[in-house]
N, C-alpha and C positions, 0 to 999 in steps of 0.2 A: 556858496552853500545852497543846495536845493531843497525845497519843501515839497513834502508829499503828504497825501491825506488817506484816511482810511474811511470805509463806509460807516464806521461807528462814530465818526466826526472827530478823530484825533489828528493833529498834524505832527509831522516829524521834519526837524531840520537836521540833516546829517552833515558833520564836518570831520571827514575821514573816519576815524574809528568810534567817535562819540557822536550820538544823536540827542537833541533836545526835544521833548514830547509836551504837548499841551492839547487843550480842547479848541475847536475852532470857533469863529465868530458865529457860524450858524448854530453850533452846539449851545453856545452860552446864550444866544438870543432865545432858543427854544426852551431853555431851562429856566430863564429869568434870573432873578438876583440870587447869586450864589451865596450861601451862608455858612457852608462847611466843606472843606476838602479833606479827604483821607489820602495821604501819600504812601507810596511803597516804602520799605526799609532799605537803606543804603546797604550794598553788599547782597542783596537777594537777586537771584537770577530768575527771569521769567522766560517762557516760550512765547512766540507770537500768538496773540489771541488771549492770553492769559488776562484775568482781571487783576489789575494793579492798584486800584484804589476806587474811591467813590467820590462823586461830586453831589452835594445836596443844595437844593435851591428852595425857594419859598413855594415852588410848585411841585417838585418831584426830586427823586434821587436817581442817579445814573451811575452805572459802572464806568470806569475808565479802562480800556483794554490796552494791553501791550502791543504796539503796531509792529515791533520787530523784536526778535529774540536778543537777550543780552542781560547783562548785570546792571543794576542800578548804582550809579556812581556818585548821584548828587540829587538832593530833592530841594524844591524851592521852599525854604523855611518861611519866606514872607507870606506865602499863601495860608499858612496856619493862623497867623495874626490878622491877615487881611484877605480873606477868600474872595472878596469882591474884585481883586485883580484879575480874577478869570473873566470877569464881565468887562472891565474897563480896558484891559489890554491883553487879551487872550494869546495874541501872536508874539507878545513881547514880555513884559514883566510878570504876566500871569502864567508863565510855563510851568509845568508840573514836576518833571524829573529829567535827569540826563542819563543815558544808558551807554554802556560799552557795548558795541555791536558784536554778536557772535557769529552772524550770517549777513553780511552787507548785501548780498544778493536779494534778501527779502524786500529791500527798498524798491526794487525794480518792479516788483508786483503791486506796489501802491499806487494810488492815482496822483497824477500831476494835477495842477491848479485848474486847468481847462476841464478835465474829466470831473473833478469835484464840483465845480460851478454846474455843470451839466446835471449832476446828481441832485443837487440842492435847490435847482431852480426849475 
């Protein structure tokens, strides 16, 4: 499973037709303590770049963007009760949603880890 990154600081881990999406370590660090996460509705379809939710922290609120086009097939309900998971484990238990890809070629245009590290450092 390869992980790709967006300039908006989302990560995408694609496993065939389903991809898991969350915010990066850099994003959660910049936001500070996450206190609320608005997740998209299961069954809703988004185009790449659409706003799918919001992350609110003690410092700011930030939109979450759809890194690849597709249909939301699952959301991380644990984030509703424990939004701090986005801080403590953003690339693991703090994932936001899973999407059924409608165009897997969109993954090719996203950054690999080296390119993302170059962007954030």
